[in-house]
N, CA, C and O atoms as a Tripos MOL2 file, in Angstrom:
@<TRIPOS>MOLECULE
protein
  292   291    73     0     0
PROTEIN
NO_CHARGES

@<TRIPOS>ATOM
      1 N         263.1190  -11.3080   19.2970 N.3       1 MET1
      2 CA        262.5010  -12.7800   18.9030 C.3       1 MET1
      3 C         263.9600  -13.1520   18.6940 C.2       1 MET1
      4 O         264.9630  -12.4520   18.5540 O.2       1 MET1
      5 N         263.7290  -14.7680   18.7200 N.am      2 ARG2
      6 CA        264.4890  -15.7130   19.0190 C.3       2 ARG2
      7 C         264.6060  -16.6510   17.6650 C.2       2 ARG2
      8 O         263.6180  -16.8670   16.9630 O.2       2 ARG2
      9 N         265.6890  -17.0950   17.4190 N.am      3 PHE3
     10 CA        265.6470  -17.2780   16.1260 C.3       3 PHE3
     11 C         266.3720  -18.7170   16.3980 C.2       3 PHE3
     12 O         267.2070  -19.0310   17.2450 O.2       3 PHE3
     13 N         265.6720  -19.5610   15.2470 N.am      4 ALA4
     14 CA        265.8410  -21.0040   15.8790 C.3       4 ALA4
     15 C         267.4130  -21.5120   14.7790 C.2       4 ALA4
     16 O         268.1110  -22.5030   14.9940 O.2       4 ALA4
     17 N         267.5690  -20.7170   13.8930 N.am      5 THR5
     18 CA        268.6230  -21.0200   13.3420 C.3       5 THR5
     19 C         269.7610  -18.9500   12.8240 C.2       5 THR5
     20 O         269.1040  -17.9300   13.0340 O.2       5 THR5
     21 N         270.7180  -18.8380   12.4520 N.am      6 GLU6
     22 CA        271.8580  -18.0430   12.4490 C.3       6 GLU6
     23 C         271.0600  -17.6390   10.2630 C.2       6 GLU6
     24 O         271.1230  -16.4780    9.8580 O.2       6 GLU6
     25 N         270.7360  -18.2490    9.7500 N.am      7 ASP7
     26 CA        270.1600  -17.9620    8.3020 C.3       7 ASP7
     27 C         269.0920  -17.6620    8.2990 C.2       7 ASP7
     28 O         268.7890  -17.0010    7.3050 O.2       7 ASP7
     29 N         267.9030  -17.9350    9.3470 N.am      8 ILE8
     30 CA        266.3780  -17.3770    9.8020 C.3       8 ILE8
     31 C         266.8450  -16.2650   10.2310 C.2       8 ILE8
     32 O         266.1060  -15.4310    9.7080 O.2       8 ILE8
     33 N         267.9830  -15.4490   11.1640 N.am      9 ARG9
     34 CA        268.5400  -14.2370   11.3160 C.3       9 ARG9
     35 C         268.9770  -13.5790   10.5120 C.2       9 ARG9
     36 O         268.6340  -12.3980   10.4610 O.2       9 ARG9
     37 N         269.6920  -13.9930    9.7970 N.am     10 ALA10
     38 CA        270.3260  -13.1420    8.8020 C.3      10 ALA10
     39 C         269.4530  -12.5930    7.2970 C.2      10 ALA10
     40 O         269.4380  -11.6610    6.4930 O.2      10 ALA10
     41 N         268.8810  -13.7100    7.5530 N.am     11 ARG11
     42 CA        267.6570  -13.1310    6.0150 C.3      11 ARG11
     43 C         266.8710  -12.2470    6.3990 C.2      11 ARG11
     44 O         266.8280  -11.2230    5.7170 O.2      11 ARG11
     45 N         265.8500  -12.3670    7.8100 N.am     12 TYR12
     46 CA        265.0510  -11.3480    8.3050 C.3      12 TYR12
     47 C         265.9740   -9.8260    8.4830 C.2      12 TYR12
     48 O         265.5810   -8.8390    7.8610 O.2      12 TYR12
     49 N         266.9020   -9.7600    9.1510 N.am     13 PHE13
     50 CA        266.8750   -9.1140    8.9460 C.3      13 PHE13
     51 C         268.3420   -8.1980    7.4040 C.2      13 PHE13
     52 O         268.6010   -7.0090    7.2200 O.2      13 PHE13
     53 N         268.6390   -8.8730    7.0190 N.am     14 LYS14
     54 CA        268.4860   -8.4050    5.3020 C.3      14 LYS14
     55 C         267.1140   -7.8180    5.2480 C.2      14 LYS14
     56 O         267.1190   -6.6290    5.5690 O.2      14 LYS14
     57 N         265.9430   -8.2970    4.9380 N.am     15 ALA15
     58 CA        264.9450   -7.3550    4.6210 C.3      15 ALA15
     59 C         264.8820   -6.3630    5.6530 C.2      15 ALA15
     60 O         264.9610   -5.1640    5.3870 O.2      15 ALA15
     61 N         264.7570   -6.7640    6.7100 N.am     16 ARG16
     62 CA        263.9970   -5.0870    7.5120 C.3      16 ARG16
     63 C         265.6870   -4.0730    7.2430 C.2      16 ARG16
     64 O         265.6150   -2.9040    7.6220 O.2      16 ARG16
     65 N         266.5770   -4.3650    6.8520 N.am     17 SER17
     66 CA        267.0640   -3.4250    5.9130 C.3      17 SER17
     67 C         266.8890   -2.9980    5.0420 C.2      17 SER17
     68 O         266.5220   -1.8300    4.9210 O.2      17 SER17
     69 N         267.0290   -3.5590    4.3830 N.am     18 THR18
     70 CA        266.0550   -3.3800    2.7950 C.3      18 THR18
     71 C         264.7430   -2.9220    3.0430 C.2      18 THR18
     72 O         263.9960   -3.3100    2.1440 O.2      18 THR18
     73 N         264.1260   -2.2110    3.9540 N.am     19 ILE19
     74 CA        262.8770   -1.7900    4.2750 C.3      19 ILE19
     75 C         263.1810   -0.3970    4.4010 C.2      19 ILE19
     76 O         262.7970    0.6250    3.8330 O.2      19 ILE19
     77 N         264.2970   -0.7720    5.6690 N.am     20 GLY20
     78 CA        264.9560    0.5520    6.6620 C.3      20 GLY20
     79 C         265.1450    1.9530    5.3900 C.2      20 GLY20
     80 O         264.8560    3.1430    5.5070 O.2      20 GLY20
     81 N         265.8800    1.0150    3.9420 N.am     21 SER21
     82 CA        266.5780    2.3360    3.6510 C.3      21 SER21
     83 C         266.0880    2.2640    1.8890 C.2      21 SER21
     84 O         266.6530    2.6370    0.8610 O.2      21 SER21
     85 N         264.6940    1.5570    2.1790 N.am     22 ALA22
     86 CA        264.3240    1.9040    1.2430 C.3      22 ALA22
     87 C         263.7560    3.6600    0.2890 C.2      22 ALA22
     88 O         263.8610    3.7030   -0.9360 O.2      22 ALA22
     89 N         263.3070    4.6820    0.9390 N.am     23 SER23
     90 CA        263.2600    5.8940    0.8360 C.3      23 SER23
     91 C         264.3150    6.6350    0.7810 C.2      23 SER23
     92 O         264.0640    7.7700    0.3770 O.2      23 SER23
     93 N         265.8930    6.3490    1.1430 N.am     24 ARG24
     94 CA        267.4370    6.6640    1.2810 C.3      24 ARG24
     95 C         267.4790    6.6360   -0.4810 C.2      24 ARG24
     96 O         267.4450    7.6390   -1.1950 O.2      24 ARG24
     97 N         267.5690    5.0560   -0.9970 N.am     25 TRP25
     98 CA        267.8770    4.4980   -2.1930 C.3      25 TRP25
     99 C         267.1110    4.1980   -3.0160 C.2      25 TRP25
    100 O         267.3140    3.3050   -3.8390 O.2      25 TRP25
    101 N         265.6600    5.1800   -2.9130 N.am     26 GLU26
    102 CA        264.3760    5.4770   -3.8900 C.3      26 GLU26
    103 C         264.3610    3.7690   -4.6920 C.2      26 GLU26
    104 O         264.5840    3.3990   -5.8450 O.2      26 GLU26
    105 N         264.0130    3.1060   -3.5290 N.am     27 LEU27
    106 CA        263.7110    1.5400   -4.0790 C.3      27 LEU27
    107 C         262.3110    1.5410   -4.0270 C.2      27 LEU27
    108 O         261.6350    2.2310   -3.2640 O.2      27 LEU27
    109 N         261.7660    0.4980   -5.1250 N.am     28 GLY28
    110 CA        260.0060    0.8430   -5.3550 C.3      28 GLY28
    111 C         259.4720   -0.1470   -4.7700 C.2      28 GLY28
    112 O         260.0060   -1.2270   -4.5160 O.2      28 GLY28
    113 N         258.2700    0.2340   -4.5120 N.am     29 PRO29
    114 CA        257.0970   -0.7110   -3.8270 C.3      29 PRO29
    115 C         257.7410   -2.2800   -3.9080 C.2      29 PRO29
    116 O         258.1330   -3.1520   -3.1320 O.2      29 PRO29
    117 N         257.5830   -2.0460   -5.4270 N.am     30 GLU30
    118 CA        257.8820   -3.8500   -5.9250 C.3      30 GLU30
    119 C         259.1680   -4.5810   -4.4050 C.2      30 GLU30
    120 O         258.9150   -5.4300   -3.5500 O.2      30 GLU30
    121 N         260.2110   -3.9500   -4.5980 N.am     31 VAL31
    122 CA        261.2500   -4.3390   -3.0880 C.3      31 VAL31
    123 C         260.4450   -4.2930   -2.4260 C.2      31 VAL31
    124 O         259.7310   -5.2960   -2.4170 O.2      31 VAL31
    125 N         260.0830   -3.1990   -1.5330 N.am     32 VAL32
    126 CA        259.3050   -3.1880    0.0880 C.3      32 VAL32
    127 C         258.4740   -4.5000   -0.2200 C.2      32 VAL32
    128 O         258.8040   -5.6330    0.1290 O.2      32 VAL32
    129 N         257.5600   -4.2200   -0.7960 N.am     33 ALA33
    130 CA        256.5880   -5.8480   -0.6670 C.3      33 ALA33
    131 C         257.4950   -7.0660   -0.5750 C.2      33 ALA33
    132 O         257.5430   -7.7630    0.4390 O.2      33 ALA33
    133 N         258.4350   -7.3710   -2.0090 N.am     34 ALA34
    134 CA        259.2950   -9.1490   -1.6290 C.3      34 ALA34
    135 C         259.6720   -8.9100   -0.1250 C.2      34 ALA34
    136 O         259.0980   -9.6020    0.7160 O.2      34 ALA34
    137 N         260.7100   -7.8650    0.3220 N.am     35 ALA35
    138 CA        261.5470   -7.7800    1.4590 C.3      35 ALA35
    139 C         260.5320   -7.9450    2.9690 C.2      35 ALA35
    140 O         260.9280   -8.3680    4.0550 O.2      35 ALA35
    141 N         258.5850   -7.2760    2.4820 N.am     36 ARG36
    142 CA        258.3640   -7.4450    3.7750 C.3      36 ARG36
    143 C         257.3510   -8.6530    3.8940 C.2      36 ARG36
    144 O         256.5780   -8.8770    4.8260 O.2      36 ARG36
    145 N         257.5560   -9.4710    2.5890 N.am     37 ALA37
    146 CA        257.4010  -10.8550    2.5020 C.3      37 ALA37
    147 C         258.5150  -11.8260    2.8860 C.2      37 ALA37
    148 O         258.2700  -12.8830    3.4690 O.2      37 ALA37
    149 N         259.7860  -11.4280    2.5310 N.am     38 GLU38
    150 CA        260.2920  -12.3890    3.0640 C.3      38 GLU38
    151 C         260.9150  -12.4590    4.5100 C.2      38 GLU38
    152 O         261.7820  -13.2400    4.9030 O.2      38 GLU38
    153 N         260.2410  -11.4170    5.2440 N.am     39 MET39
    154 CA        260.5590  -11.0470    6.7020 C.3      39 MET39
    155 C         259.4540  -12.1380    7.0820 C.2      39 MET39
    156 O         259.8360  -13.1450    7.6780 O.2      39 MET39
    157 N         258.1360  -11.9880    6.7730 N.am     40 ALA40
    158 CA        257.0860  -12.4700    6.9600 C.3      40 ALA40
    159 C         257.8510  -14.4520    6.8210 C.2      40 ALA40
    160 O         258.2170  -15.0050    7.8580 O.2      40 ALA40
    161 N         257.9130  -14.9160    5.9590 N.am     41 ALA41
    162 CA        258.1710  -16.3030    5.1850 C.3      41 ALA41
    163 C         259.4910  -17.1820    6.5910 C.2      41 ALA41
    164 O         259.6880  -18.3490    6.9330 O.2      41 ALA41
    165 N         260.1270  -15.7500    7.0310 N.am     42 CYS42
    166 CA        261.2090  -16.2280    8.2000 C.3      42 CYS42
    167 C         260.6450  -16.3460    9.2320 C.2      42 CYS42
    168 O         260.8350  -17.1870   10.1110 O.2      42 CYS42
    169 N         259.7550  -15.3250    9.1810 N.am     43 ARG43
    170 CA        258.9100  -15.4130   10.3260 C.3      43 ARG43
    171 C         257.9730  -17.2000   10.7660 C.2      43 ARG43
    172 O         257.8070  -17.7630   11.8480 O.2      43 ARG43
    173 N         257.6500  -17.5070    9.6400 N.am     44 ILE44
    174 CA        256.8310  -18.5030    9.8030 C.3      44 ILE44
    175 C         257.6460  -19.5010    9.6360 C.2      44 ILE44
    176 O         257.1800  -20.6050    9.9170 O.2      44 ILE44
    177 N         259.3090  -19.4320    9.0620 N.am     45 GLU45
    178 CA        259.5830  -21.1270    9.4290 C.3      45 GLU45
    179 C         260.4370  -20.6760   10.6040 C.2      45 GLU45
    180 O         260.7070  -21.8440   10.8830 O.2      45 GLU45
    181 N         260.8460  -20.2510   11.1790 N.am     46 ASN46
    182 CA        260.9320  -19.5460   12.3770 C.3      46 ASN46
    183 C         260.4500  -20.2220   13.6240 C.2      46 ASN46
    184 O         261.0770  -20.7530   14.5410 O.2      46 ASN46
    185 N         258.7650  -20.0090   13.3450 N.am     47 THR47
    186 CA        258.1810  -20.8310   14.2450 C.3      47 THR47
    187 C         258.2510  -22.4620   13.7950 C.2      47 THR47
    188 O         258.8670  -23.3480   14.3880 O.2      47 THR47
    189 N         257.5510  -22.5740   12.7450 N.am     48 ILE48
    190 CA        257.8210  -23.9630   12.8600 C.3      48 ILE48
    191 C         258.6150  -24.7370   12.8120 C.2      48 ILE48
    192 O         258.3410  -25.9120   12.5680 O.2      48 ILE48
    193 N         260.0830  -24.2290   13.0730 N.am     49 ARG49
    194 CA        261.2370  -25.1740   13.5540 C.3      49 ARG49
    195 C         261.2760  -24.8530   14.9130 C.2      49 ARG49
    196 O         261.7550  -25.7880   15.5550 O.2      49 ARG49
    197 N         260.8470  -23.5600   15.8410 N.am     50 GLN50
    198 CA        261.0910  -23.7940   17.0680 C.3      50 GLN50
    199 C         259.5710  -24.9450   17.8230 C.2      50 GLN50
    200 O         259.5200  -25.6600   18.8240 O.2      50 GLN50
    201 N         258.5660  -24.6180   16.7560 N.am     51 GLU51
    202 CA        257.4050  -25.4090   17.2930 C.3      51 GLU51
    203 C         257.3210  -26.8470   16.9720 C.2      51 GLU51
    204 O         256.5010  -27.5820   17.5220 O.2      51 GLU51
    205 N         258.4080  -27.3680   15.8310 N.am     52 ALA52
    206 CA        258.1750  -28.1460   15.4690 C.3      52 ALA52
    207 C         259.1950  -29.3710   15.7720 C.2      52 ALA52
    208 O         259.3910  -30.4120   15.1450 O.2      52 ALA52
    209 N         259.6430  -28.9780   16.6930 N.am     53 GLY53
    210 CA        261.7370  -29.6470   16.6140 C.3      53 GLY53
    211 C         261.4560  -30.9390   16.5950 C.2      53 GLY53
    212 O         261.5180  -31.2040   17.7960 O.2      53 GLY53
    213 N         261.1580  -32.0330   15.9910 N.am     54 LEU54
    214 CA        260.6960  -33.0140   16.1110 C.3      54 LEU54
    215 C         260.3560  -33.4900   14.3670 C.2      54 LEU54
    216 O         260.3290  -34.6390   13.9260 O.2      54 LEU54
    217 N         260.1680  -32.4520   13.7570 N.am     55 LEU55
    218 CA        260.7370  -32.9110   12.6630 C.3      55 LEU55
    219 C         261.6440  -33.4440   12.2600 C.2      55 LEU55
    220 O         262.1200  -34.2880   13.0180 O.2      55 LEU55
    221 N         262.3360  -33.2370   10.8990 N.am     56 ASP56
    222 CA        263.3680  -34.0910   10.4720 C.3      56 ASP56
    223 C         263.6280  -32.8970    9.2610 C.2      56 ASP56
    224 O         262.6370  -32.3110    8.8250 O.2      56 ASP56
    225 N         264.6810  -32.6360    8.8530 N.am     57 GLU57
    226 CA        264.8070  -31.8120    7.7780 C.3      57 GLU57
    227 C         263.8830  -31.6940    6.8410 C.2      57 GLU57
    228 O         263.1520  -30.7250    6.6340 O.2      57 GLU57
    229 N         263.9510  -33.1080    6.0530 N.am     58 GLU58
    230 CA        263.5660  -33.1040    5.3430 C.3      58 GLU58
    231 C         262.0180  -33.4110    5.3840 C.2      58 GLU58
    232 O         261.4530  -33.2980    4.2960 O.2      58 GLU58
    233 N         261.4320  -33.6890    6.1940 N.am     59 ARG59
    234 CA        259.8780  -32.9510    6.4600 C.3      59 ARG59
    235 C         259.6760  -31.1520    6.7010 C.2      59 ARG59
    236 O         258.5380  -30.6860    6.6530 O.2      59 ARG59
    237 N         260.3960  -30.6070    6.8540 N.am     60 LEU60
    238 CA        260.6850  -29.1660    7.3940 C.3      60 LEU60
    239 C         260.4670  -28.7610    5.7410 C.2      60 LEU60
    240 O         259.4600  -28.3250    5.1820 O.2      60 LEU60
    241 N         261.7620  -29.0700    5.2130 N.am     61 ASN61
    242 CA        261.5230  -29.1880    3.7820 C.3      61 ASN61
    243 C         260.1530  -28.8160    2.6540 C.2      61 ASN61
    244 O         259.8360  -28.0410    1.7520 O.2      61 ASN61
    245 N         259.5300  -30.2620    3.6390 N.am     62 ARG62
    246 CA        258.5530  -30.6500    2.7530 C.3      62 ARG62
    247 C         257.3370  -29.4720    2.8850 C.2      62 ARG62
    248 O         256.6980  -28.8290    2.0520 O.2      62 ARG62
    249 N         257.3540  -29.5310    4.4830 N.am     63 LEU63
    250 CA        255.9980  -28.7340    4.8730 C.3      63 LEU63
    251 C         256.3920  -27.3770    4.0820 C.2      63 LEU63
    252 O         255.5590  -26.8700    3.3310 O.2      63 LEU63
    253 N         257.5280  -26.8590    4.2370 N.am     64 ALA64
    254 CA        257.6980  -25.1130    3.7450 C.3      64 ALA64
    255 C         256.7350  -25.3050    1.9740 C.2      64 ALA64
    256 O         255.6650  -24.9520    1.4780 O.2      64 ALA64
    257 N         257.8630  -26.0160    1.6200 N.am     65 ASP65
    258 CA        256.6840  -26.3150    0.2370 C.3      65 ASP65
    259 C         255.7670  -26.3630   -0.0110 C.2      65 ASP65
    260 O         255.2620  -25.9010   -1.0350 O.2      65 ASP65
    261 N         255.1390  -27.0590    1.0230 N.am     66 LEU66
    262 CA        253.1630  -26.5210    0.3990 C.3      66 LEU66
    263 C         253.3520  -24.9130    1.0490 C.2      66 LEU66
    264 O         253.5160  -23.9750    0.2690 O.2      66 LEU66
    265 N         253.3160  -24.7150    2.3790 N.am     67 MET67
    266 CA        253.6290  -23.5750    2.1560 C.3      67 MET67
    267 C         253.2780  -22.0010    1.1980 C.2      67 MET67
    268 O         252.5180  -21.0330    1.2060 O.2      67 MET67
    269 N         254.4030  -22.5760    0.4540 N.am     68 PHE68
    270 CA        255.1080  -21.6630   -0.2400 C.3      68 PHE68
    271 C         254.8080  -21.5780   -1.0560 C.2      68 PHE68
    272 O         254.9210  -20.5080   -1.6550 O.2      68 PHE68
    273 N         253.9520  -23.1890   -1.8690 N.am     69 GLU69
    274 CA        253.5550  -23.5830   -3.3230 C.3      69 GLU69
    275 C         252.7130  -22.4140   -3.8160 C.2      69 GLU69
    276 O         251.9950  -21.9380   -2.9360 O.2      69 GLU69
    277 N         252.6250  -21.8050   -5.0800 N.am     70 VAL70
    278 CA        251.8970  -21.3610   -5.8410 C.3      70 VAL70
    279 C         251.5370  -21.7500   -7.2090 C.2      70 VAL70
    280 O         252.3170  -21.9110   -8.1470 O.2      70 VAL70
    281 N         250.1500  -21.8910   -7.2080 N.am     71 GLU71
    282 CA        248.9240  -22.0420   -8.3760 C.3      71 GLU71
    283 C         249.5300  -21.2160   -9.5760 C.2      71 GLU71
    284 O         249.9640  -20.0860   -9.8020 O.2      71 GLU71
    285 N         249.3150  -22.4190  -10.2190 N.am     72 PRO72
    286 CA        249.9580  -21.3750  -11.6490 C.3      72 PRO72
    287 C         248.2710  -20.6580  -11.9590 C.2      72 PRO72
    288 O         247.1180  -21.0200  -11.7260 O.2      72 PRO72
    289 N         248.8470  -19.6110  -12.5280 N.am     73 GLU73
    290 CA        247.5840  -18.4470  -13.3770 C.3      73 GLU73
    291 C         247.0160  -18.8740  -14.4430 C.2      73 GLU73
    292 O         246.1960  -18.1690  -15.0310 O.2      73 GLU73
@<TRIPOS>BOND
     1     1     2 1
     2     2     3 1
     3     3     4 2
     4     3     5 am
     5     5     6 1
     6     6     7 1
     7     7     8 2
     8     7     9 am
     9     9    10 1
    10    10    11 1
    11    11    12 2
    12    11    13 am
    13    13    14 1
    14    14    15 1
    15    15    16 2
    16    15    17 am
    17    17    18 1
    18    18    19 1
    19    19    20 2
    20    19    21 am
    21    21    22 1
    22    22    23 1
    23    23    24 2
    24    23    25 am
    25    25    26 1
    26    26    27 1
    27    27    28 2
    28    27    29 am
    29    29    30 1
    30    30    31 1
    31    31    32 2
    32    31    33 am
    33    33    34 1
    34    34    35 1
    35    35    36 2
    36    35    37 am
    37    37    38 1
    38    38    39 1
    39    39    40 2
    40    39    41 am
    41    41    42 1
    42    42    43 1
    43    43    44 2
    44    43    45 am
    45    45    46 1
    46    46    47 1
    47    47    48 2
    48    47    49 am
    49    49    50 1
    50    50    51 1
    51    51    52 2
    52    51    53 am
    53    53    54 1
    54    54    55 1
    55    55    56 2
    56    55    57 am
    57    57    58 1
    58    58    59 1
    59    59    60 2
    60    59    61 am
    61    61    62 1
    62    62    63 1
    63    63    64 2
    64    63    65 am
    65    65    66 1
    66    66    67 1
    67    67    68 2
    68    67    69 am
    69    69    70 1
    70    70    71 1
    71    71    72 2
    72    71    73 am
    73    73    74 1
    74    74    75 1
    75    75    76 2
    76    75    77 am
    77    77    78 1
    78    78    79 1
    79    79    80 2
    80    79    81 am
    81    81    82 1
    82    82    83 1
    83    83    84 2
    84    83    85 am
    85    85    86 1
    86    86    87 1
    87    87    88 2
    88    87    89 am
    89    89    90 1
    90    90    91 1
    91    91    92 2
    92    91    93 am
    93    93    94 1
    94    94    95 1
    95    95    96 2
    96    95    97 am
    97    97    98 1
    98    98    99 1
    99    99   100 2
   100    99   101 am
   101   101   102 1
   102   102   103 1
   103   103   104 2
   104   103   105 am
   105   105   106 1
   106   106   107 1
   107   107   108 2
   108   107   109 am
   109   109   110 1
   110   110   111 1
   111   111   112 2
   112   111   113 am
   113   113   114 1
   114   114   115 1
   115   115   116 2
   116   115   117 am
   117   117   118 1
   118   118   119 1
   119   119   120 2
   120   119   121 am
   121   121   122 1
   122   122   123 1
   123   123   124 2
   124   123   125 am
   125   125   126 1
   126   126   127 1
   127   127   128 2
   128   127   129 am
   129   129   130 1
   130   130   131 1
   131   131   132 2
   132   131   133 am
   133   133   134 1
   134   134   135 1
   135   135   136 2
   136   135   137 am
   137   137   138 1
   138   138   139 1
   139   139   140 2
   140   139   141 am
   141   141   142 1
   142   142   143 1
   143   143   144 2
   144   143   145 am
   145   145   146 1
   146   146   147 1
   147   147   148 2
   148   147   149 am
   149   149   150 1
   150   150   151 1
   151   151   152 2
   152   151   153 am
   153   153   154 1
   154   154   155 1
   155   155   156 2
   156   155   157 am
   157   157   158 1
   158   158   159 1
   159   159   160 2
   160   159   161 am
   161   161   162 1
   162   162   163 1
   163   163   164 2
   164   163   165 am
   165   165   166 1
   166   166   167 1
   167   167   168 2
   168   167   169 am
   169   169   170 1
   170   170   171 1
   171   171   172 2
   172   171   173 am
   173   173   174 1
   174   174   175 1
   175   175   176 2
   176   175   177 am
   177   177   178 1
   178   178   179 1
   179   179   180 2
   180   179   181 am
   181   181   182 1
   182   182   183 1
   183   183   184 2
   184   183   185 am
   185   185   186 1
   186   186   187 1
   187   187   188 2
   188   187   189 am
   189   189   190 1
   190   190   191 1
   191   191   192 2
   192   191   193 am
   193   193   194 1
   194   194   195 1
   195   195   196 2
   196   195   197 am
   197   197   198 1
   198   198   199 1
   199   199   200 2
   200   199   201 am
   201   201   202 1
   202   202   203 1
   203   203   204 2
   204   203   205 am
   205   205   206 1
   206   206   207 1
   207   207   208 2
   208   207   209 am
   209   209   210 1
   210   210   211 1
   211   211   212 2
   212   211   213 am
   213   213   214 1
   214   214   215 1
   215   215   216 2
   216   215   217 am
   217   217   218 1
   218   218   219 1
   219   219   220 2
   220   219   221 am
   221   221   222 1
   222   222   223 1
   223   223   224 2
   224   223   225 am
   225   225   226 1
   226   226   227 1
   227   227   228 2
   228   227   229 am
   229   229   230 1
   230   230   231 1
   231   231   232 2
   232   231   233 am
   233   233   234 1
   234   234   235 1
   235   235   236 2
   236   235   237 am
   237   237   238 1
   238   238   239 1
   239   239   240 2
   240   239   241 am
   241   241   242 1
   242   242   243 1
   243   243   244 2
   244   243   245 am
   245   245   246 1
   246   246   247 1
   247   247   248 2
   248   247   249 am
   249   249   250 1
   250   250   251 1
   251   251   252 2
   252   251   253 am
   253   253   254 1
   254   254   255 1
   255   255   256 2
   256   255   257 am
   257   257   258 1
   258   258   259 1
   259   259   260 2
   260   259   261 am
   261   261   262 1
   262   262   263 1
   263   263   264 2
   264   263   265 am
   265   265   266 1
   266   266   267 1
   267   267   268 2
   268   267   269 am
   269   269   270 1
   270   270   271 1
   271   271   272 2
   272   271   273 am
   273   273   274 1
   274   274   275 1
   275   275   276 2
   276   275   277 am
   277   277   278 1
   278   278   279 1
   279   279   280 2
   280   279   281 am
   281   281   282 1
   282   282   283 1
   283   283   284 2
   284   283   285 am
   285   285   286 1
   286   286   287 1
   287   287   288 2
   288   287   289 am
   289   289   290 1
   290   290   291 1
   291   291   292 2
@<TRIPOS>SUBSTRUCTURE
     1 MET1         2 RESIDUE 1 A MET
     2 ARG2         6 RESIDUE 1 A ARG
     3 PHE3        10 RESIDUE 1 A PHE
     4 ALA4        14 RESIDUE 1 A ALA
     5 THR5        18 RESIDUE 1 A THR
     6 GLU6        22 RESIDUE 1 A GLU
     7 ASP7        26 RESIDUE 1 A ASP
     8 ILE8        30 RESIDUE 1 A ILE
     9 ARG9        34 RESIDUE 1 A ARG
    10 ALA10       38 RESIDUE 1 A ALA
    11 ARG11       42 RESIDUE 1 A ARG
    12 TYR12       46 RESIDUE 1 A TYR
    13 PHE13       50 RESIDUE 1 A PHE
    14 LYS14       54 RESIDUE 1 A LYS
    15 ALA15       58 RESIDUE 1 A ALA
    16 ARG16       62 RESIDUE 1 A ARG
    17 SER17       66 RESIDUE 1 A SER
    18 THR18       70 RESIDUE 1 A THR
    19 ILE19       74 RESIDUE 1 A ILE
    20 GLY20       78 RESIDUE 1 A GLY
    21 SER21       82 RESIDUE 1 A SER
    22 ALA22       86 RESIDUE 1 A ALA
    23 SER23       90 RESIDUE 1 A SER
    24 ARG24       94 RESIDUE 1 A ARG
    25 TRP25       98 RESIDUE 1 A TRP
    26 GLU26      102 RESIDUE 1 A GLU
    27 LEU27      106 RESIDUE 1 A LEU
    28 GLY28      110 RESIDUE 1 A GLY
    29 PRO29      114 RESIDUE 1 A PRO
    30 GLU30      118 RESIDUE 1 A GLU
    31 VAL31      122 RESIDUE 1 A VAL
    32 VAL32      126 RESIDUE 1 A VAL
    33 ALA33      130 RESIDUE 1 A ALA
    34 ALA34      134 RESIDUE 1 A ALA
    35 ALA35      138 RESIDUE 1 A ALA
    36 ARG36      142 RESIDUE 1 A ARG
    37 ALA37      146 RESIDUE 1 A ALA
    38 GLU38      150 RESIDUE 1 A GLU
    39 MET39      154 RESIDUE 1 A MET
    40 ALA40      158 RESIDUE 1 A ALA
    41 ALA41      162 RESIDUE 1 A ALA
    42 CYS42      166 RESIDUE 1 A CYS
    43 ARG43      170 RESIDUE 1 A ARG
    44 ILE44      174 RESIDUE 1 A ILE
    45 GLU45      178 RESIDUE 1 A GLU
    46 ASN46      182 RESIDUE 1 A ASN
    47 THR47      186 RESIDUE 1 A THR
    48 ILE48      190 RESIDUE 1 A ILE
    49 ARG49      194 RESIDUE 1 A ARG
    50 GLN50      198 RESIDUE 1 A GLN
    51 GLU51      202 RESIDUE 1 A GLU
    52 ALA52      206 RESIDUE 1 A ALA
    53 GLY53      210 RESIDUE 1 A GLY
    54 LEU54      214 RESIDUE 1 A LEU
    55 LEU55      218 RESIDUE 1 A LEU
    56 ASP56      222 RESIDUE 1 A ASP
    57 GLU57      226 RESIDUE 1 A GLU
    58 GLU58      230 RESIDUE 1 A GLU
    59 ARG59      234 RESIDUE 1 A ARG
    60 LEU60      238 RESIDUE 1 A LEU
    61 ASN61      242 RESIDUE 1 A ASN
    62 ARG62      246 RESIDUE 1 A ARG
    63 LEU63      250 RESIDUE 1 A LEU
    64 ALA64      254 RESIDUE 1 A ALA
    65 ASP65      258 RESIDUE 1 A ASP
    66 LEU66      262 RESIDUE 1 A LEU
    67 MET67      266 RESIDUE 1 A MET
    68 PHE68      270 RESIDUE 1 A PHE
    69 GLU69      274 RESIDUE 1 A GLU
    70 VAL70      278 RESIDUE 1 A VAL
    71 GLU71      282 RESIDUE 1 A GLU
    72 PRO72      286 RESIDUE 1 A PRO
    73 GLU73      290 RESIDUE 1 A GLU
């Protein structure tokens, strides 16, 4: 996978490393789930940045906010 930014790459591989070491460090399923969610978020952000090169940083941030907006319970 090509990464649009070094930050996305670092976050992706940190999450992947967490998943890889989950059994060795006896990390719970919630930690693995959070790491998988982070990897998915990195892939989504990476795709947006690669496909929407014409968007400026502010618009990208607003789009990301909309994508990850959580409804109150």
